[in-house]
C-alpha positions as YAML, in Angstrom:
chain: A
units: angstrom
residues:
- id: 1
  name: MET
  ca: [83.06, 21.44, -43.09]
- id: 2
  name: THR
  ca: [83.11, 22.56, -46.78]
- id: 3
  name: ASN
  ca: [81.50, 25.37, -48.66]
- id: 4
  name: SER
  ca: [79.60, 25.05, -51.94]
- id: 5
  name: GLY
  ca: [82.89, 25.30, -53.78]
- id: 6
  name: GLY
  ca: [84.34, 22.42, -51.79]
- id: 7
  name: GLY
  ca: [86.77, 24.56, -49.69]
- id: 8
  name: ASP
  ca: [87.13, 24.45, -45.90]
- id: 9
  name: ILE
  ca: [85.68, 27.27, -43.70]
- id: 10
  name: GLU
  ca: [88.29, 28.55, -41.29]
- id: 11
  name: LEU
  ca: [87.04, 28.10, -37.67]
- id: 12
  name: GLN
  ca: [90.31, 28.77, -35.89]
- id: 13
  name: PRO
  ca: [89.72, 32.57, -35.33]
- id: 14
  name: LEU
  ca: [86.50, 31.79, -33.28]
- id: 15
  name: LYS
  ca: [88.22, 29.63, -30.65]
- id: 16
  name: PRO
  ca: [89.94, 32.48, -28.76]
- id: 17
  name: MET
  ca: [86.51, 34.19, -28.34]
- id: 18
  name: LEU
  ca: [84.76, 31.26, -26.60]
- id: 19
  name: PRO
  ca: [86.01, 31.99, -23.04]
- id: 20
  name: GLN
  ca: [84.99, 35.63, -23.40]
- id: 21
  name: LEU
  ca: [81.51, 34.66, -24.62]
- id: 22
  name: GLN
  ca: [81.08, 32.20, -21.74]
- id: 23
  name: THR
  ca: [82.03, 34.93, -19.22]
- id: 24
  name: MET
  ca: [79.56, 37.37, -20.76]
- id: 25
  name: TRP
  ca: [76.81, 34.73, -20.61]
- id: 26
  name: ARG
  ca: [77.45, 34.05, -16.90]
- id: 27
  name: GLU
  ca: [77.34, 37.78, -16.13]
- id: 28
  name: LEU
  ca: [74.09, 38.13, -18.06]
- id: 29
  name: LYS
  ca: [72.52, 35.28, -16.06]
- id: 30
  name: TRP
  ca: [73.53, 36.97, -12.78]
- id: 31
  name: ILE
  ca: [72.05, 40.28, -13.92]
- id: 32
  name: VAL
  ca: [68.76, 38.64, -14.89]
- id: 33
  name: THR
  ca: [68.62, 36.69, -11.61]
- id: 34
  name: LEU
  ca: [69.33, 39.82, -9.57]
- id: 35
  name: PHE
  ca: [66.64, 41.75, -11.44]
- id: 36
  name: VAL
  ca: [64.02, 39.03, -10.87]
- id: 37
  name: LEU
  ca: [64.93, 38.80, -7.17]
- id: 38
  name: THR
  ca: [64.67, 42.58, -6.77]
- id: 39
  name: VAL
  ca: [61.23, 42.65, -8.38]
- id: 40
  name: PHE
  ca: [60.08, 39.76, -6.16]
- id: 41
  name: LEU
  ca: [61.26, 41.48, -2.97]
- id: 42
  name: SER
  ca: [59.69, 44.80, -3.89]
- id: 43
  name: ILE
  ca: [56.31, 43.25, -4.74]
- id: 44
  name: VAL
  ca: [55.94, 40.45, -2.22]
- id: 45
  name: VAL
  ca: [58.24, 40.71, 0.76]
- id: 46
  name: TYR
  ca: [58.57, 44.40, 1.62]
- id: 47
  name: PRO
  ca: [54.85, 45.34, 1.58]
- id: 48
  name: SER
  ca: [54.01, 42.36, 3.76]
- id: 49
  name: ARG
  ca: [56.76, 43.15, 6.26]
- id: 50
  name: SER
  ca: [54.42, 45.36, 8.30]
- id: 51
  name: LEU
  ca: [51.94, 42.49, 8.57]
- id: 52
  name: VAL
  ca: [54.36, 40.21, 10.39]
- id: 53
  name: PRO
  ca: [53.84, 41.69, 13.88]
- id: 54
  name: GLN
  ca: [50.08, 41.52, 13.40]
- id: 55
  name: MET
  ca: [50.21, 37.89, 12.32]
- id: 56
  name: LEU
  ca: [52.43, 36.94, 15.24]
- id: 57
  name: SER
  ca: [50.33, 38.77, 17.79]
- id: 58
  name: GLN
  ca: [47.32, 36.68, 16.79]
- id: 59
  name: VAL
  ca: [49.06, 33.52, 17.99]
- id: 60
  name: PRO
  ca: [48.60, 33.09, 21.77]
- id: 61
  name: SER
  ca: [51.87, 31.20, 22.20]
- id: 62
  name: PHE
  ca: [53.97, 34.12, 20.93]
- id: 63
  name: PRO
  ca: [55.03, 37.12, 23.01]
- id: 64
  name: ALA
  ca: [54.92, 40.64, 21.65]
- id: 65
  name: PHE
  ca: [57.81, 40.53, 19.21]
- id: 66
  name: VAL
  ca: [57.86, 44.16, 18.12]
- id: 67
  name: GLN
  ca: [58.55, 47.04, 20.46]
- id: 68
  name: PRO
  ca: [56.06, 49.91, 20.04]
- id: 69
  name: PRO
  ca: [57.62, 52.55, 17.80]
- id: 70
  name: ILE
  ca: [58.05, 56.13, 18.95]
- id: 71
  name: ALA
  ca: [54.95, 58.18, 18.24]
- id: 72
  name: ALA
  ca: [55.11, 60.43, 15.21]
- id: 73
  name: LYS
  ca: [55.50, 64.13, 15.94]
- id: 74
  name: ASN
  ca: [52.07, 64.98, 14.58]
- id: 75
  name: GLU
  ca: [50.33, 62.21, 16.54]
- id: 76
  name: ILE
  ca: [48.35, 63.20, 19.60]
- id: 77
  name: ASN
  ca: [50.07, 61.81, 22.67]
- id: 78
  name: TYR
  ca: [47.15, 61.01, 24.91]
- id: 79
  name: THR
  ca: [49.39, 60.05, 27.80]
- id: 80
  name: ASP
  ca: [50.22, 63.77, 28.09]
- id: 81
  name: THR
  ca: [46.55, 64.72, 28.14]
- id: 82
  name: THR
  ca: [45.58, 65.03, 31.78]
- id: 83
  name: ILE
  ca: [42.29, 65.88, 33.43]
- id: 84
  name: GLU
  ca: [42.62, 69.18, 35.27]
- id: 85
  name: ALA
  ca: [42.19, 69.28, 39.03]
- id: 86
  name: GLU
  ca: [38.74, 70.88, 38.94]
- id: 87
  name: ASP
  ca: [37.52, 68.36, 36.38]
- id: 88
  name: ARG
  ca: [38.93, 65.51, 38.46]
- id: 89
  name: ARG
  ca: [36.91, 66.69, 41.43]
- id: 90
  name: LYS
  ca: [33.78, 66.86, 39.27]
- id: 91
  name: LEU
  ca: [34.42, 63.38, 37.95]
- id: 92
  name: ALA
  ca: [34.95, 62.00, 41.46]
- id: 93
  name: ARG
  ca: [31.62, 63.50, 42.58]
- id: 94
  name: ILE
  ca: [29.73, 62.21, 39.54]
- id: 95
  name: LEU
  ca: [31.14, 58.70, 39.89]
- id: 96
  name: LYS
  ca: [30.32, 58.57, 43.58]
- id: 97
  name: GLU
  ca: [26.73, 59.73, 43.00]
- id: 98
  name: ALA
  ca: [26.17, 57.43, 40.02]
- id: 99
  name: SER
  ca: [27.78, 54.35, 41.54]
- id: 100
  name: MET
  ca: [25.74, 51.32, 42.50]
- id: 101
  name: ASN
  ca: [26.38, 51.27, 46.23]
- id: 102
  name: ASP
  ca: [26.89, 47.53, 46.61]
- id: 103
  name: THR
  ca: [29.31, 47.05, 43.69]
- id: 104
  name: LYS
  ca: [30.85, 50.48, 42.94]
- id: 105
  name: THR
  ca: [29.68, 50.08, 39.34]
- id: 106
  name: VAL
  ca: [28.66, 52.79, 36.87]
- id: 107
  name: ILE
  ca: [27.15, 52.74, 33.38]
- id: 108
  name: VAL
  ca: [29.22, 54.89, 31.02]
- id: 109
  name: THR
  ca: [28.33, 56.26, 27.61]
- id: 110
  name: LEU
  ca: [29.94, 58.88, 25.41]
- id: 111
  name: MET
  ca: [28.63, 61.53, 23.01]
- id: 112
  name: ASN
  ca: [29.58, 64.52, 20.91]
- id: 113
  name: GLN
  ca: [27.50, 67.36, 19.48]
- id: 114
  name: ALA
  ca: [26.27, 65.30, 16.53]
- id: 115
  name: TRP
  ca: [24.62, 62.78, 18.85]
- id: 116
  name: ALA
  ca: [23.39, 65.41, 21.31]
- id: 117
  name: GLU
  ca: [21.04, 67.22, 18.91]
- id: 118
  name: PRO
  ca: [17.34, 67.31, 19.94]
- id: 119
  name: ASN
  ca: [15.34, 64.24, 18.84]
- id: 120
  name: SER
  ca: [18.58, 62.50, 18.01]
- id: 121
  name: THR
  ca: [20.69, 59.69, 19.45]
- id: 122
  name: PHE
  ca: [20.90, 61.00, 23.02]
- id: 123
  name: ASP
  ca: [17.13, 61.41, 23.39]
- id: 124
  name: LEU
  ca: [16.45, 57.96, 21.96]
- id: 125
  name: PHE
  ca: [19.07, 56.44, 24.26]
- id: 126
  name: LEU
  ca: [17.43, 57.90, 27.38]
- id: 127
  name: GLU
  ca: [13.94, 57.03, 26.14]
- id: 128
  name: GLY
  ca: [14.96, 53.39, 25.84]
- id: 129
  name: PHE
  ca: [15.85, 53.31, 29.53]
- id: 130
  name: ARG
  ca: [12.56, 54.94, 30.51]
- id: 131
  name: ILE
  ca: [10.36, 52.45, 28.67]
- id: 132
  name: GLY
  ca: [12.51, 49.30, 28.81]
- id: 133
  name: ASN
  ca: [11.70, 46.33, 31.00]
- id: 134
  name: GLY
  ca: [13.40, 46.99, 34.36]
- id: 135
  name: THR
  ca: [15.75, 49.63, 32.95]
- id: 136
  name: GLU
  ca: [14.33, 52.92, 34.26]
- id: 137
  name: ARG
  ca: [15.93, 52.42, 37.66]
- id: 138
  name: LEU
  ca: [19.33, 52.24, 35.92]
- id: 139
  name: LEU
  ca: [19.12, 55.86, 34.71]
- id: 140
  name: ARG
  ca: [20.59, 57.19, 37.95]
- id: 141
  name: HIS
  ca: [23.71, 55.08, 37.41]
- id: 142
  name: ILE
  ca: [24.54, 56.50, 33.96]
- id: 143
  name: VAL
  ca: [27.53, 58.80, 33.44]
- id: 144
  name: VAL
  ca: [27.45, 60.69, 30.13]
- id: 145
  name: VAL
  ca: [30.94, 61.62, 28.93]
- id: 146
  name: CYS
  ca: [30.78, 64.65, 26.62]
- id: 147
  name: LEU
  ca: [33.50, 65.42, 24.09]
- id: 148
  name: ASP
  ca: [32.69, 69.05, 23.27]
- id: 149
  name: ASP
  ca: [31.04, 72.17, 24.71]
- id: 150
  name: LYS
  ca: [27.72, 71.86, 22.90]
- id: 151
  name: ALA
  ca: [27.29, 68.21, 23.84]
- id: 152
  name: TYR
  ca: [28.03, 69.12, 27.45]
- id: 153
  name: SER
  ca: [25.51, 71.99, 27.43]
- id: 154
  name: ARG
  ca: [22.77, 69.77, 25.99]
- id: 155
  name: CYS
  ca: [23.54, 67.04, 28.49]
- id: 156
  name: LEU
  ca: [23.15, 69.48, 31.38]
- id: 157
  name: GLU
  ca: [19.75, 70.51, 30.01]
- id: 158
  name: VAL
  ca: [18.41, 66.99, 29.58]
- id: 159
  name: PHE
  ca: [20.30, 64.86, 32.09]
- id: 160
  name: PRO
  ca: [21.80, 67.13, 34.81]
- id: 161
  name: HIS
  ca: [24.21, 65.93, 37.51]
- id: 162
  name: ARG
  ca: [25.51, 63.01, 35.44]
- id: 163
  name: CYS
  ca: [27.43, 64.86, 32.71]
- id: 164
  name: PHE
  ca: [31.22, 64.97, 32.52]
- id: 165
  name: PHE
  ca: [33.14, 67.09, 30.00]
- id: 166
  name: LEU
  ca: [36.22, 65.18, 28.82]
- id: 167
  name: ARG
  ca: [38.42, 67.87, 27.33]
- id: 168
  name: THR
  ca: [40.98, 67.03, 24.65]
- id: 169
  name: THR
  ca: [43.27, 69.86, 23.62]
- id: 170
  name: GLY
  ca: [43.75, 70.43, 19.91]
- id: 171
  name: ILE
  ca: [41.00, 68.13, 18.58]
- id: 172
  name: ASP
  ca: [37.41, 68.93, 17.58]
- id: 173
  name: PHE
  ca: [35.20, 65.93, 18.32]
- id: 174
  name: SER
  ca: [31.89, 67.77, 17.79]
- id: 175
  name: SER
  ca: [30.87, 66.57, 14.31]
- id: 176
  name: GLU
  ca: [29.76, 63.09, 13.28]
- id: 177
  name: LYS
  ca: [32.81, 60.87, 12.85]
- id: 178
  name: ARG
  ca: [32.78, 58.43, 9.97]
- id: 179
  name: PHE
  ca: [34.01, 54.95, 10.74]
- id: 180
  name: MET
  ca: [37.83, 54.66, 10.56]
- id: 181
  name: ALA
  ca: [38.37, 58.33, 9.65]
- id: 182
  name: GLY
  ca: [41.28, 60.02, 11.43]
- id: 183
  name: ASP
  ca: [39.20, 61.83, 14.06]
- id: 184
  name: TYR
  ca: [37.15, 58.68, 14.61]
- id: 185
  name: LEU
  ca: [40.30, 56.76, 15.51]
- id: 186
  name: ARG
  ca: [41.45, 59.50, 17.87]
- id: 187
  name: MET
  ca: [38.03, 59.56, 19.53]
- id: 188
  name: MET
  ca: [38.03, 55.78, 20.05]
- id: 189
  name: TRP
  ca: [41.49, 55.79, 21.60]
- id: 190
  name: ARG
  ca: [40.60, 58.75, 23.80]
- id: 191
  name: ARG
  ca: [37.63, 56.74, 25.01]
- id: 192
  name: THR
  ca: [39.80, 53.72, 25.75]
- id: 193
  name: GLN
  ca: [42.24, 55.82, 27.73]
- id: 194
  name: PHE
  ca: [39.44, 57.40, 29.78]
- id: 195
  name: LEU
  ca: [37.82, 54.05, 30.59]
- id: 196
  name: GLY
  ca: [41.19, 52.75, 31.75]
- id: 197
  name: SER
  ca: [41.43, 55.71, 34.14]
- id: 198
  name: LEU
  ca: [38.10, 54.70, 35.73]
- id: 199
  name: LEU
  ca: [39.59, 51.32, 36.57]
- id: 200
  name: LYS
  ca: [42.53, 53.03, 38.27]
- id: 201
  name: LEU
  ca: [40.01, 54.96, 40.38]
- id: 202
  name: GLY
  ca: [38.53, 51.64, 41.51]
- id: 203
  name: TYR
  ca: [35.24, 51.78, 39.58]
- id: 204
  name: ASN
  ca: [33.74, 48.89, 37.67]
- id: 205
  name: PHE
  ca: [31.97, 50.04, 34.55]
- id: 206
  name: LEU
  ca: [29.51, 48.85, 31.97]
- id: 207
  name: PHE
  ca: [30.30, 50.83, 28.85]
- id: 208
  name: THR
  ca: [27.59, 51.15, 26.22]
- id: 209
  name: ASP
  ca: [27.67, 53.01, 22.94]
- id: 210
  name: MET
  ca: [24.94, 55.62, 22.77]
- id: 211
  name: ASP
  ca: [23.52, 54.19, 19.54]
- id: 212
  name: THR
  ca: [21.86, 51.42, 21.56]
- id: 213
  name: ILE
  ca: [18.36, 50.67, 22.83]
- id: 214
  name: TRP
  ca: [18.15, 49.07, 26.26]
- id: 215
  name: LEU
  ca: [15.05, 46.88, 26.09]
- id: 216
  name: ARG
  ca: [15.75, 44.86, 29.24]
- id: 217
  name: ASP
  ca: [18.15, 44.97, 32.19]
- id: 218
  name: PRO
  ca: [21.31, 43.10, 31.07]
- id: 219
  name: PHE
  ca: [22.98, 42.88, 34.49]
- id: 220
  name: PRO
  ca: [21.29, 39.60, 35.57]
- id: 221
  name: ARG
  ca: [22.72, 37.93, 32.45]
- id: 222
  name: LEU
  ca: [26.31, 39.03, 33.07]
- id: 223
  name: ALA
  ca: [28.80, 36.88, 34.97]
- id: 224
  name: VAL
  ca: [29.86, 38.24, 38.36]
- id: 225
  name: ASP
  ca: [33.32, 36.62, 38.49]
- id: 226
  name: VAL
  ca: [34.81, 37.63, 35.12]
- id: 227
  name: ASP
  ca: [37.26, 40.50, 34.63]
- id: 228
  name: PHE
  ca: [36.31, 41.53, 31.10]
- id: 229
  name: GLN
  ca: [33.02, 40.79, 29.31]
- id: 230
  name: ILE
  ca: [32.33, 42.10, 25.83]
- id: 231
  name: ALA
  ca: [29.68, 41.81, 23.13]
- id: 232
  name: CYS
  ca: [30.29, 39.93, 19.88]
- id: 233
  name: ASP
  ca: [30.55, 41.66, 16.55]
- id: 234
  name: PHE
  ca: [29.15, 39.59, 13.67]
- id: 235
  name: PHE
  ca: [28.42, 36.25, 15.31]
- id: 236
  name: PHE
  ca: [28.69, 34.26, 18.53]
- id: 237
  name: ASN
  ca: [30.04, 30.73, 18.19]
- id: 238
  name: GLY
  ca: [28.31, 29.45, 21.33]
- id: 239
  name: ASN
  ca: [31.43, 29.31, 23.52]
- id: 240
  name: PHE
  ca: [31.52, 32.19, 26.01]
- id: 241
  name: THR
  ca: [35.26, 31.86, 26.68]
- id: 242
  name: ASP
  ca: [36.47, 31.22, 23.12]
- id: 243
  name: ARG
  ca: [38.63, 34.17, 22.07]
- id: 244
  name: HIS
  ca: [38.02, 33.36, 18.43]
- id: 245
  name: ASN
  ca: [34.73, 35.24, 18.87]
- id: 246
  name: ALA
  ca: [35.05, 38.69, 17.31]
- id: 247
  name: ALA
  ca: [34.71, 41.36, 20.01]
- id: 248
  name: ASN
  ca: [32.55, 44.47, 19.65]
- id: 249
  name: GLY
  ca: [33.75, 47.36, 21.81]
- id: 250
  name: GLY
  ca: [30.35, 49.06, 21.91]
- id: 251
  name: PHE
  ca: [29.20, 47.08, 24.96]
- id: 252
  name: LYS
  ca: [31.48, 45.75, 27.67]
- id: 253
  name: MET
  ca: [31.50, 45.12, 31.40]
- id: 254
  name: VAL
  ca: [34.87, 45.54, 33.12]
- id: 255
  name: MET
  ca: [35.76, 44.93, 36.76]
- id: 256
  name: ALA
  ca: [38.33, 47.16, 38.44]
- id: 257
  name: ASN
  ca: [41.39, 45.17, 39.56]
- id: 258
  name: ASN
  ca: [45.11, 44.94, 38.84]
- id: 259
  name: ARG
  ca: [44.54, 42.61, 35.89]
- id: 260
  name: THR
  ca: [42.15, 44.93, 34.05]
- id: 261
  name: VAL
  ca: [44.31, 47.98, 34.78]
- id: 262
  name: ASP
  ca: [47.31, 46.17, 33.26]
- id: 263
  name: PHE
  ca: [45.22, 45.00, 30.34]
- id: 264
  name: TYR
  ca: [43.93, 48.48, 29.53]
- id: 265
  name: ASN
  ca: [47.47, 49.87, 29.68]
- id: 266
  name: TYR
  ca: [48.66, 47.13, 27.32]
- id: 267
  name: TRP
  ca: [45.68, 47.67, 25.02]
- id: 268
  name: TYR
  ca: [46.23, 51.41, 24.81]
- id: 269
  name: LYS
  ca: [49.97, 51.11, 24.19]
- id: 270
  name: SER
  ca: [49.33, 48.53, 21.47]
- id: 271
  name: ARG
  ca: [47.88, 51.28, 19.26]
- id: 272
  name: LEU
  ca: [51.51, 52.10, 18.39]
- id: 273
  name: ARG
  ca: [52.05, 48.58, 17.06]
- id: 274
  name: PHE
  ca: [48.95, 48.72, 14.88]
- id: 275
  name: ARG
  ca: [48.89, 52.06, 13.12]
- id: 276
  name: ARG
  ca: [45.66, 53.39, 11.65]
- id: 277
  name: ARG
  ca: [43.62, 50.74, 13.49]
- id: 278
  name: ASN
  ca: [40.77, 51.42, 15.87]
- id: 279
  name: GLU
  ca: [40.63, 50.10, 19.41]
- id: 280
  name: GLN
  ca: [38.30, 47.24, 18.50]
- id: 281
  name: GLU
  ca: [40.59, 45.92, 15.76]
- id: 282
  name: VAL
  ca: [43.58, 46.11, 18.09]
- id: 283
  name: LEU
  ca: [41.64, 44.30, 20.82]
- id: 284
  name: ASN
  ca: [40.89, 41.46, 18.43]
- id: 285
  name: TRP
  ca: [44.60, 41.26, 17.57]
- id: 286
  name: ILE
  ca: [45.90, 41.25, 21.15]
- id: 287
  name: LYS
  ca: [43.22, 39.31, 23.05]
- id: 288
  name: GLY
  ca: [45.23, 36.09, 22.64]
- id: 289
  name: ASP
  ca: [48.66, 37.59, 23.32]
- id: 290
  name: ARG
  ca: [50.94, 35.81, 25.74]
- id: 291
  name: TYR
  ca: [51.03, 38.91, 27.96]
- id: 292
  name: VAL
  ca: [47.24, 38.89, 28.32]
- id: 293
  name: ASN
  ca: [47.39, 35.25, 29.39]
- id: 294
  name: LYS
  ca: [50.31, 35.96, 31.71]
- id: 295
  name: ILE
  ca: [48.45, 38.60, 33.75]
- id: 296
  name: GLY
  ca: [45.60, 36.12, 34.23]
- id: 297
  name: LEU
  ca: [42.83, 38.23, 32.71]
- id: 298
  name: THR
  ca: [39.54, 36.34, 32.49]
- id: 299
  name: MET
  ca: [37.47, 37.17, 29.42]
- id: 300
  name: ARG
  ca: [33.90, 36.31, 28.47]
- id: 301
  name: PHE
  ca: [31.96, 36.98, 25.28]
- id: 302
  name: ILE
  ca: [28.33, 38.03, 25.57]
- id: 303
  name: GLY
  ca: [25.95, 36.03, 23.38]
- id: 304
  name: THR
  ca: [23.71, 37.58, 20.74]
- id: 305
  name: THR
  ca: [20.65, 36.52, 22.72]
- id: 306
  name: ASP
  ca: [21.66, 39.15, 25.29]
- id: 307
  name: VAL
  ca: [23.27, 41.91, 23.21]
- id: 308
  name: GLY
  ca: [22.36, 41.99, 19.54]
- id: 309
  name: ASN
  ca: [23.18, 44.25, 16.62]
- id: 310
  name: PHE
  ca: [22.17, 44.77, 13.02]
- id: 311
  name: CYS
  ca: [25.29, 42.98, 11.75]
- id: 312
  name: GLN
  ca: [23.85, 39.74, 13.11]
- id: 313
  name: ARG
  ca: [20.96, 37.58, 11.95]
- id: 314
  name: ASN
  ca: [20.23, 35.44, 14.99]
- id: 315
  name: TRP
  ca: [19.02, 37.95, 17.57]
- id: 316
  name: ASP
  ca: [15.48, 37.75, 18.99]
- id: 317
  name: ILE
  ca: [13.79, 41.05, 19.82]
- id: 318
  name: THR
  ca: [11.59, 39.30, 22.38]
- id: 319
  name: LYS
  ca: [14.64, 38.17, 24.37]
- id: 320
  name: VAL
  ca: [17.53, 40.51, 23.64]
- id: 321
  name: CYS
  ca: [18.47, 43.02, 26.35]
- id: 322
  name: VAL
  ca: [20.35, 45.59, 24.28]
- id: 323
  name: MET
  ca: [20.20, 46.34, 20.55]
- id: 324
  name: HIS
  ca: [23.23, 48.06, 19.04]
- id: 325
  name: GLY
  ca: [22.79, 50.15, 15.91]
- id: 326
  name: ASN
  ca: [26.02, 49.20, 14.19]
- id: 327
  name: CYS
  ca: [26.16, 48.14, 10.53]
- id: 328
  name: CYS
  ca: [23.92, 51.14, 9.84]
- id: 329
  name: ILE
  ca: [25.80, 53.82, 7.92]
- id: 330
  name: GLY
  ca: [25.03, 57.33, 9.10]
- id: 331
  name: GLN
  ca: [23.23, 58.60, 12.15]
- id: 332
  name: GLY
  ca: [19.88, 58.90, 10.36]
- id: 333
  name: ASN
  ca: [19.83, 55.22, 9.43]
- id: 334
  name: LYS
  ca: [20.82, 54.20, 12.95]
- id: 335
  name: LEU
  ca: [17.98, 56.21, 14.46]
- id: 336
  name: MET
  ca: [15.43, 54.86, 12.01]
- id: 337
  name: ASP
  ca: [16.37, 51.22, 12.65]
- id: 338
  name: LEU
  ca: [16.63, 51.63, 16.43]
- id: 339
  name: ARG
  ca: [13.25, 53.38, 16.62]
- id: 340
  name: GLN
  ca: [11.73, 50.53, 14.64]
- id: 341
  name: GLU
  ca: [13.14, 47.94, 17.05]
- id: 342
  name: LYS
  ca: [11.90, 49.97, 20.02]
- id: 343
  name: LYS
  ca: [8.44, 50.09, 18.47]
- id: 344
  name: VAL
  ca: [8.42, 46.34, 17.84]
- id: 345
  name: SER
  ca: [9.66, 45.60, 21.35]
- id: 346
  name: THR
  ca: [7.09, 47.90, 22.95]
- id: 347
  name: ALA
  ca: [4.28, 46.29, 20.96]
- id: 348
  name: ASP
  ca: [5.52, 42.86, 22.00]
- id: 349
  name: GLU
  ca: [5.57, 43.82, 25.69]
- id: 350
  name: VAL
  ca: [2.01, 45.19, 25.43]
- id: 351
  name: SER
  ca: [0.76, 42.01, 23.75]
- id: 352
  name: ILE
  ca: [2.27, 39.92, 26.53]
...
């Protein structure tokens, strides 16, 4: 190579530098690769790591892969919350008096102060039984579980002899609990634990949320040979045994036996695998687990023609037994919609 003056450019001094430049280039490529990999792991892999147990637990052919972690120090340990001896005696008396003699079955509902106020959810709930088709006779089988002092006092005024005060140390359940708030989650898991204890006492139960209107007796439409029957949330796909149906924990019929006791224990313990999830979400995660299949639990989903709710579009007020006021935000909206359905149903019965 020549310059403009015709002389040669000396390239010899550059040759000793080539190996050093090649080494620097390789190191730079490794640094860039490591940086890109680190960014990828921090954005994609690590945040999704907590989702892996949930994804696996949805697949029926997989066992529970993740052991439940130890409860955080500030988490309420409900397994240490026991019912005192005097309260146990009261509960035993109430259950015995409320039980359907031939089947040892009770109807269970739950309320706090917010739902116990006069002309509120509790009054509407009882009124539905009094005016429903074939439901008034079921009133004597209802057990009202109260979560605070004021709810218990109001229950004794309106519905004496069937009120049980479920005490929970260190938590105030009296106010209205917004969906998925911290106290709401604690209340739902406390409810699940209590219902499991009824099974251990040998009682079958039909649990119903209090924000429901019983228009007709649902018992004739329930199967008599199924361990666990539960309402559907947003839709019913037409197959009563298909666990792809989304379960709604606000209405369920559970028979007391070893299978359901084991299932409720497994369900309650699974809250530690699925942090910040309510009992209904966890149920929908675990209902297809290998353990649930192993214990032989039979499960049935209740169609929307029998138990409907405001999340659904295909319920028929002239046929439905129970209307559930979910998908209505706030107690006032629930009451307004449920009263409207009660009015429509009453008018329909009169016209018939």
